C-alpha positions in Angstrom: 13.3 11.7 20.4 16.2 14.1 19.8 19.0 14.5 22.3 17.3 17.6 23.8 14.1 15.7 24.5 12.0 17.0 21.7 10.1 14.7 19.3 11.9 14.4 15.9 9.9 15.4 12.8 9.0 12.5 10.5 11.1 12.2 7.4 9.4 13.0 4.1 9.5 10.5 1.2 8.4 11.5 -2.3 7.4 8.9 -4.9 8.0 10.3 -8.4 6.6 8.0 -11.1 5.2 7.7 -14.6 2.6 5.1 -15.5 1.5 4.4 -19.0 -1.4 1.9 -18.4 -1.9 2.1 -14.6 0.3 -0.8 -13.5 3.1 1.4 -12.2 0.5 3.5 -10.4 -0.4 0.4 -8.4 3.3 -0.1 -7.5 3.7 3.6 -6.6 0.8 3.3 -4.2 2.4 0.2 -2.6 5.7 2.1 -2.2 3.7 5.0 -0.7 1.8 2.7 1.7 5.0 1.1 2.9 6.8 4.4 3.6 3.8 5.7 5.4 3.5 2.6 7.5 7.1 3.1 8.5 6.3 6.5 9.9 7.2 8.8 7.0 5.2 11.6 5.5 4.7 10.6 1.9 3.7 12.4 -1.3 3.1 10.6 -4.6 3.7 12.6 -7.8 3.0 11.6 -11.4 5.9 13.2 -13.2 4.0 13.9 -16.4 1.6 16.2 -14.5 3.9 17.9 -12.1 2.8 21.3 -10.8 5.0 23.9 -9.1 3.9 22.5 -5.8 5.0 19.1 -6.9 8.5 20.3 -7.8 8.7 22.0 -4.3 7.6 18.7 -2.7 10.5 16.9 -4.5 13.0 19.6 -3.4 11.8 19.4 0.2 11.8 15.6 0.5 14.4 13.6 2.4 14.1 10.8 -0.1 12.7 10.3 -3.6 11.7 6.9 -5.0 11.6 6.9 -8.8 9.3 4.7 -10.7 8.8 4.0 -14.4 7.6 1.2 -16.7 10.2 -0.4 -18.8 9.6 0.4 -22.4 12.1 -0.9 -25.0 14.7 -1.6 -22.3 14.6 1.8 -20.6 12.5 4.3 -18.7 9.4 5.6 -20.5 9.6 8.7 -22.7 7.5 10.6 -20.1 9.9 9.8 -17.3 12.9 10.8 -19.4 11.3 14.1 -20.2 10.9 14.6 -16.5 14.5 13.7 -15.9 15.7 16.2 -18.5 13.7 18.9 -16.8 15.8 18.5 -13.7 19.0 19.8 -15.4 19.1 23.0 -13.4 18.6 21.1 -10.1 21.4 18.8 -11.1 23.8 21.7 -11.7 22.8 23.5 -8.5 22.9 20.4 -6.4 19.3 20.8 -5.2 18.9 17.1 -4.5 22.4 16.5 -3.2 22.6 13.9 -0.4 18.9 13.0 -0.6 18.2 9.3 -0.7 16.9 7.7 -3.8 15.5 4.3 -4.9 13.6 2.9 -7.8 11.0 0.4 -9.1 9.8 -0.7 -12.5 7.4 -2.9 -14.3 7.3 -4.7 -17.7 5.3 -7.4 -19.4 8.1 -9.9 -19.6 9.6 -11.7 -16.6 12.9 -10.0 -17.4 12.0 -7.4 -20.0 15.4 -5.8 -19.5 14.1 -4.2 -16.3 17.6 -4.1 -14.8 18.5 -1.5 -17.5 15.7 0.7 -16.3 16.8 0.4 -12.7 20.4 1.2 -13.7 19.1 4.2 -15.6 17.3 5.4 -12.5 20.4 4.8 -10.3 22.6 6.8 -12.7 20.0 9.6 -12.8 20.1 9.7 -9.0 24.0 9.7 -9.0 24.0 12.6 -11.4 22.0 14.5 -8.7 24.6 13.3 -6.0 21.9 11.3 -4.2 22.5 8.2 -2.1 20.9 5.0 -3.7 19.0 2.6 -1.5 18.9 -1.0 -2.7 15.9 -3.3 -2.4 17.5 -5.1 0.5 16.0 -8.5 -0.1 17.3 -11.9 -1.1 16.0 -13.4 -4.3 12.7 -15.3 -4.0 11.3 -18.1 -6.1 14.7 -19.6 -6.7 14.4 -23.1 -5.2 12.1 -26.0 -5.2 10.6 -24.7 -1.9 10.0 -21.3 -3.4 6.9 -20.0 -5.1 5.8 -17.0 -7.2 4.3 -15.6 -4.0 7.7 -15.0 -2.5 8.9 -11.4 -1.9 11.3 -10.4 -4.7 10.0 -13.3 -6.8 11.9 -11.9 -9.9 15.2 -11.7 -8.1 16.2 -8.0 -8.4 18.6 -6.3 -6.0 19.1 -2.7 -7.3 15.4 -1.9 -6.9 12.0 -3.5 -7.1 11.1 -5.2 -10.4 7.5 -6.2 -11.3 5.9 -8.2 -14.1 2.4 -7.7 -15.3 0.8 -9.5 -18.3 0.3 -7.0 -21.1 -3.3 -8.0 -21.6 -4.4 -7.2 -18.1 -5.3 -4.0 -16.4 -4.0 -2.5 -13.1 -5.8 -5.1 -11.1 -3.5 -7.7 -12.8 -0.4 -6.6 -11.0 1.0 -9.6 -9.1 0.4 -9.4 -5.3 4.0 -10.4 -4.6 5.2 -7.5 -6.7 2.9 -5.2 -4.7 4.3 -6.5 -1.4 7.9 -6.1 -2.7 7.3 -2.5 -3.6 5.7 -1.9 -0.2 8.9 -3.4 1.3 10.9 -0.9 -0.7 8.9 2.0 0.6 9.4 0.8 4.2 13.1 0.4 3.7 13.5 3.8 2.2 11.6 5.4 5.1 13.7 3.5 7.7 17.0 4.5 6.0 15.9 8.1 5.7 15.1 8.1 9.4 18.6 6.7 10.1 20.1 9.4 8.0 18.1 12.1 9.7 19.1 10.8 13.1 22.7 10.8 12.1 22.6 14.4 11.0 21.4 15.4 14.5 24.7 14.1 16.0 27.2 14.9 13.4 28.3 18.0 11.5 29.4 16.2 8.4 30.0 18.5 5.6 29.7 17.6 1.9 33.0 17.8 0.1 33.6 20.1 -2.8 32.8 18.9 -6.2 35.5 16.8 -7.8 35.9 19.3 -10.6 37.0 22.0 -8.1 39.6 19.9 -6.4 43.2 21.1 -6.9 45.4 19.2 -9.3 48.6 17.9 -7.8 
């Protein structure tokens, strides 16, 4: 409820992803399911087939969760092509102060996935967005742990998944699916907190650093 007694509108979370072989699609669905379970309106968008309506959905969202497979230690070419298409939005600040988060998958346990998550975080920072971390301790890091733990691969910046390269989408590890679902829930909760805060404060974004006077 808002302070005037009316029901607050649910936040909107967009999941913008590219999937080469279907594994990242499974993870995107998990993020979507988690955000929806937390009360958000959710739209999932494959960035290599974005329509004008898809771009508008990204512009209207309160939070965007970016997802890409890790290829050669970075985001996929298709995701990078999408990122480069956002140049005007970057310059105009279209996504300024939205929330952002990220997830990725590779065939190897490490696979340099952290480089992909860092690339996604920098991309979000260039759009002046606020990055939401995974918010989980590392799993599977003690004798009492198991590969069924949440965050079994021990990522903190975002959600990292590992899928054997010779398996299809049904081979995505259940723990990784649950970890991505957690990420979606977390982003939806933080977005709701931000939305509630904006109803009780008149915080104004500061001017761009480049326009600040030199003293």
